[in-house]
N, C-alpha and C positions, 0 to 999 in steps of 0.2 A: 504494500500500500504506500503510495506517495505521500510524504508528509506535507508538502505544500503544492496545491493545485489551483490553477486559475481557469475558471470557466468564463467564456465570452459569448454572449448572445449578440449577434450582429444584425444590424439593419442598415439601410441605405445611409442614414445620417448619424447613427450613434452606435457606441459599443457599451453594452451593459455588462459589467464585470463582477465576478464574485471570487474573492480570494479565500480559499479554504485551507486553514491551518489550525492545528490544535483543537479540532472539532468545533471551530466557530468560523463565521464568515465576516469578511469586510466587503462592503458593496460600494460601487462607484459607477459613474457614467462618464464617458468621454466621446468627443466627436469622432466620427469615422473619417479622419483625414490625418495628414502627417503631424499636425499639431496635437491632435488627440493621441496619436501613438507615442509622441514624445512625453506628453503628460502621463500617459499610462505607465511608461517605464520609470518615470520619476516616482510615481505613486507606489510602484512595486518596490523600488529601492527604499522608500520611506518605511514600508512594511517588512523590510528585510526578506524579500522574496526573490532575490536574484536567481535562485535555483528552482523557481517554480516550473512545474510541468503545465503547459498551457494547452487547453482543449477548446476547439472551435468546431461548430457545426459546419459542414460543407454547404456554403450558401452561394456558391458561384463567385462572381466578381466582387461582391460586397465585402468578402472576407480576405481578398488577395492582399491588400495593403498591409493590414495588421499581421497577417500570417508571415509574409516576407520580412516585415520590419522586425518582429520579435525573433524569428529564426536567425536573422542577421545579427542580432545582439546576443546570441548564444543561448536563447531559451529553447528548451525541448518543446516542440509544438506537435500536437496531434490534430488532424482534421478528420472528423468523424461524420458518418452518414447520419442525417437527422432522424431517420427511422430507428436507428440504434439508440439514440438518446431518448426518443419518445417511448420506446419499449422499456428502457431503464426507468423512466419517470413513472410509467404505468406500474412497473414491478414494485416501486417504492410508494405506491398509492398517492402520487402527487396529482392533485386535481386542479389546483390554482394555476392559471396560465397568464403570467405577466412576464415581461422581459427580465426583470430582476429575479423572479422565481426560476425562470429558465436558466439564467446564468448560474444560479446556485445548484440546480440539478446537473448542469454540465460539469461544474467543478467537482461535485461529489462523484459523478461518473468517472471523471478523470482520476481522482484519488483512489477509487476502489477497483477500477477495471484496468488501469494502466494500458490505455490503447496504444497501438503502434505509432511510432513517430513519423511525422511528415518529412519528406525530403523534397527540396525544390526540383522542378523538372529540368 
């Protein structure tokens, strides 16, 4: 089980993130652009999460920037099929559907399931 995991719920304009460590969550929202990626990495450093395993749902082009950005800064990144995350949420009896809740589910999935790492094409 990974001790520090970051789940990111991605939309066109924003990144809802949940940092899971020590059985608790830190939540934040950043813009889905270069400035938002820079702010996200500063936030991770503030929370002493330089070695976090990052998990992102495969959302097509909306997730490309943050995936490449974090991978380029040495983070372990996994890009997971959204159907796998949904099945995991269902298995955990998660019924609420908000971007923040989704980020928490993705982080918990990452910490408990250790998905395969993404490699740039």
